C-alpha positions as CSV (number, residue, x, y, z in Angstrom):
1,M,209.4,24.7,-112.9
2,L,212.3,27.1,-113.2
3,N,213.6,25.0,-116.1
4,A,210.6,25.0,-118.0
5,L,210.5,28.7,-117.6
6,L,214.1,29.0,-118.7
7,M,213.2,27.1,-121.9
8,I,210.4,29.5,-122.8
9,V,212.4,32.6,-122.2
10,S,215.1,31.2,-124.4
11,A,212.8,30.5,-127.2
12,L,211.3,33.8,-127.0
13,L,214.7,35.5,-126.9
14,I,215.9,33.7,-129.9
15,I,212.8,34.6,-131.8
16,L,212.9,38.3,-130.9
17,T,216.6,38.3,-131.7
18,L,216.0,37.0,-135.2
19,L,213.0,39.6,-135.7
20,Q,215.4,42.6,-135.1
21,G,216.2,44.4,-138.1
22,G,220.0,45.0,-139.0
23,K,221.7,48.1,-137.9
24,S,224.7,48.0,-140.3
25,D,225.2,47.2,-144.1
26,G,225.8,43.5,-143.1
27,I,228.7,41.1,-143.5
28,S,229.4,42.0,-147.0
29,G,230.1,45.6,-145.9
30,A,232.4,44.4,-143.4
31,F,234.7,42.6,-145.8
32,T,234.3,45.0,-148.9
33,G,234.8,48.2,-146.7
34,N,231.6,49.8,-148.3
35,G,230.3,52.5,-146.1
36,G,232.5,51.2,-143.2
37,L,231.3,49.1,-140.3
38,N,230.4,51.4,-137.4
39,L,229.2,49.1,-134.5
40,F,228.7,52.3,-132.3
41,A,226.7,54.3,-134.7
42,N,223.8,56.2,-133.1
43,V,221.0,54.7,-134.8
44,K,217.5,55.7,-133.4
45,E,215.0,52.8,-133.2
46,R,211.2,53.8,-133.7
47,G,207.9,52.0,-133.4
48,S,207.9,48.2,-133.3
49,E,211.7,48.1,-133.5
50,K,212.1,49.9,-130.1
51,V,209.4,47.8,-128.6
52,I,211.1,44.6,-129.8
53,S,214.5,45.8,-128.6
54,N,213.1,46.6,-125.3
55,V,211.5,43.3,-124.6
56,T,214.6,41.5,-125.8
57,L,216.6,43.3,-123.4
58,V,214.1,42.6,-120.7
59,L,214.1,39.0,-121.6
60,G,217.8,38.8,-121.5
61,V,217.8,40.0,-117.9
62,I,215.2,37.6,-116.9
63,Y,217.2,34.7,-118.7
64,F,220.2,35.8,-116.5
65,I,218.4,36.0,-113.3
66,L,216.8,32.7,-114.0
67,V,220.3,30.9,-114.9
68,I,221.5,32.2,-111.5
69,A,218.2,31.3,-109.6
70,I,218.6,27.7,-111.0
71,H,222.1,27.5,-110.1
72,L,221.6,28.4,-106.5
73,V,218.5,26.0,-106.1
């Protein structure tokens, strides 16, 4: 039961991570130096981006808890 739930959470986590928009100039900006790569930039998320980000965070915590629960059982 827990293994099936873990697989579902894993699939949803992968999908939501892929749906998130990029917050930087991309990998080309890292190599060329255009605009700089600021990983700690304060970028405000709005609307659906914020919802996807929050759901991804919650699913990540659920994933972590499920992995520990499966290990203990």
